[in-house]
N, C-alpha and C positions, 0 to 999 in steps of 0.2 A: 546586454544593454546596461548602461550606467545611467542612473537616475538622478534628477535634480533633488535637492534637499532643502529643508528649512529646520527651524528649531522645533522641538517636540512640545515645549510648554513656554509660556511667557516668563520673562525674567526682567529684573531691573538692575542697572549698573549705575552707581553713583561715584563721584570723585571730584577732585579739584581740577579746574582748567589751568593749563600751564601759563597762559598769558593773563587771563582775567583774575585768577585766584578765586573765582566763584565756585561754589559747590553746584555741580551739574548732574542731572539725572537723565539717563537714557532708559526708556521702556522698550524692550525688544519683544516683538510679537510675531508669531508664525505668519507666513504668507503663502498663497497658493502658487503652483508652478507657473512660470512665465512672468511673475511679478518683478523679479530682480531685487536689488537692494534699494530701498527708498527711505530717505531721512525726512521726517516730518518735523520741521523746525518751528517752534512756537515762541512767541514773545508777546506778552499781554494778550490781546484778543486776535492777534495775527498768527496765521499758520501758512507755511510754504512747504509743499512736498517737492523734494529735490532728489531725483534719481542719481545714484552713484555711477555716473557716466562721465567720460572725458569732456563731452560737450557742455557740461555744467560746471567745469573748473573755472573759477574766477580769480584765483591768486595762487602763486607758487613760490613766493619770496622766502618765507620761513617755514612753510608747511604746505600741504595740499588742501586747498579750500574749495568747496563747491557751494553754489548758491543760485537762488532765483529771486528776481525782484530785489527787495530791500533786506532779505534775510540770507544768512549763510551759515555753513558749518565748517569749522577749521580743524586741522590736524587729524584728518580721517585715516591717514596711511597705516597706523599701527592696528587700528580696528579692522580695516579692510584686509590686512595681512592675516589677522586672526580668522576672519571669515574664510579666506582661502585655505588655511590650515584645517578648518573644520568642514570644508566642502559645503558651505552655506551659499546657495544660489539665490534664495528668496527670503526677504526679511523686511518687516516694517520697523523702523527705528524712530521712536518719538523722543525728541530731545528738547530740553527747556533752556538751553544756553548756546552760545555762539561757537563752542568748540567741544570736541570729544574730551572726556576726562583723561588726563595724562596717565593716571594710575601710577605704575612704577617706572614709566618711560619706555616700556617695552610692550610686546603683544601678549606676553604670557598670562597676565591676569584676565584678559578678555577670553583667551582660549579656555582657561579654567572655568569661567562662568558659562561659556557656550557648551562645553562638555557636560557641565552639571545640568544644564537645561535639557540635554539630550538632542540627538539629531534624528529628524524624521524624513524618511525617503518618500518622495512624491511620485505620482504615476505619469511622469514625462521624462524623456531622455535628456541628458545633459549634452550640450553642444560644445565643441572645442574649436578654437581658432588655431589651426595647424599651419605653421610657417613653411612655405615651400621654396621661397627665394630670399636671399639675404637683403636686409634693409639696414642702412647706416645713417647716423646723424652725427655731425660734428658741430660743436659750438665753442669756438675758441680752443682752449686746451681740454675741454670736456668732450667725451665721445661715448656713444652708445650704439650698439648694433644688435641685431637679432638674426640668427641663422637657423636653418632647418635642423631638427634634432628629434630623436625618439623620446627625449625626456623634456620635462620642464626644468631648465637648468639656468643658474645665474653664476657668472664669473665676474668678480669685482676687483678692480685695482684702485687702491686708495693711497694718496700721497699728501702728507702734511709736513711742513718744515718745523717739526716739533719733536723733541726727544722722546715723548711718550707715545707718539704715533708713527711718524716716519712713513715707510712704505709698508703697506699691508695688502695681501692678496688672499682671496678665498674663492673657491668654486664649489657649488653645492648642487647635486641632483636633488631637486625638491620633491620629496615624498612627504606625506603627512607627518611621518616619524622624524625625518631629518629637519623639517621646518621647526617642529616643536623642540627637538633636542639641540639643534645647532644654531638656530637663528632667533627663535621667538623671545628668549629672555634677554637679548642684547638691547641695552638701553640707549636712548638718545643722549647726545653729548654736546657740550658747549665749552668755550674758553671763558675763564673767569672774567677777563676784561669785557668780553662781549656781553656776558650775563649781567654784569653791573651796569653797562650802558643801557641795555634793554630795560632794566628796572628803573633807571633814571628817567626814561621816557614813557613810563607807565605800562611796560610790557613785562613778561616773565614774572608776574606777581605771584604765581603759584609754584615757581621753580624752587627746587631744594635738592639736597643730597638724596632725598627719598625718591626722586623721580627723574634724575638726570646724572650723567657723569660730568663733573666739573673739572676741567683741565687747567691747572695752574701753570706758572712759568716753566717749571721743570718737574712737575709731579702731578699725580692724580690726587685731588683734594678730598674725595669721598673717604670717610673713615674705613669703609669696607673694601676699598680698592675696586678692581675690575672683576667681573664674573668670568671673563675669558681674556687671555693675553691679547687676542685680536678682536676685542669686543667692538671696536670702532667699525671695522669693515663688515662685521656680521650685522651691525645695525643698519649700515647702508644697504645691505642685501634685503633686510626687513623692509626698509622704506621702498625699495624698488618693487618688491612683491605687492605692497599696498598700492603704489602708484599705478602699476600695470593692471591691478584689479579693476581699474576704471575703463578697461577695454570692454567690459561687460560679459566676457567669456573666459573660461580657463584657457591657458596657452600651452601649446606644444611647440617648444622652440628653445633655443639657447641664447639668453641675453648676456652680452658682454659689455661691461661698463668700465670706463676710466674716469674717475673723479666726477661722476654724474650726480645730480641732485634732483629735487622735485621739478624744477623748471624744464630741464632737458628731458626728464622722464615723461612729462606731459607732452612735450613736443614730439617725442618719439611715438607715444601712443596715438597721437593725431596723425603722424606720418604713416603708421601702420594702417589705420583706418582709411587713409586716403590712397592706399596702395593695394587694392583688392586683387591685383594680379600676383601678389607675393604671398597670399595665404588662401586657405579654403576653410569655410565654416562647415563642419561636418558633425553628424551625430557622434557622440562619444561612445563608439563601439569599435571593437577590434577590426571588423570587416571594413568599415568606412575609413578608419585610419590607415589600414593597410593600403587601400587605394590612394589615399591622399599623399602618403609618404613613400609608396612603392616599396614597402618593407614586408618581409614574410611574417605571417601571423605569429609563429613561435618567438620571433625577436621582440614582438610587441607585448606578449603576454606578461613578461616580467617587468618591462619598462612601464606599463600602465597600471601596475598594481596599486600605486599611490592614489589613483583617482577613483577607485572602486568603492562603492558603499552598498 
């Protein structure tokens, strides 16, 4: 049996908000099995508890934003990807600002903090959403599909008419190790002209070379350059992991994306949830997954090692 998890002890995470430039603090607290991920957003004397689920998404234009009533939490995708990397199923997140701290623009700082807090196994099995029929969504030139697979896998094709990016492709079988080593440290990116425009209208106030890749006309403007030659497509995979975390369950399936972003990712999550004939929700155990995918147990033992705790 594979069990649900939470953090072992409370921790605080503070940092600058990308758009507000404000210093924001998150207080992470353990939660019992079956709680899920809940953001408790406070402003003055108001508090809204917002479950990290697709039904609570209120905006996807520049980041994934969840909200209830008059309060929201923006840019949750990097943090959600970090929770996936650490197998955190249940968590209370108390946050005093409108966006998750941007940190260094990646998920790596969150993972480091979560690992330092420790991971606690709970006495309830983890369930997985196992894809058994393909699902596809096309939105203009953007495309995302998910097909049955013994792995949680993402293949991403990125295309920009820019000499620093051009065509990039990466495919990753997502284990805890591969997520941390190949994807987690990839930073968000933006083009210099776009960043300057956002600042002119009061956004991106916290943006800097310390928390984003800034792409100039024909070069990377960050003094330290890139962390990976293909850091752009790796970051898009990171965003995809975080956006699909709003399904509410770990995934067993192969996501294939072409030029997708937060908006189409959200639409795809909604389409999956509206297509129950294309997946099964099963206990995260080898026997149940064998039945769901009609695979021999020996073939699953290696493939599911990433999910065990």
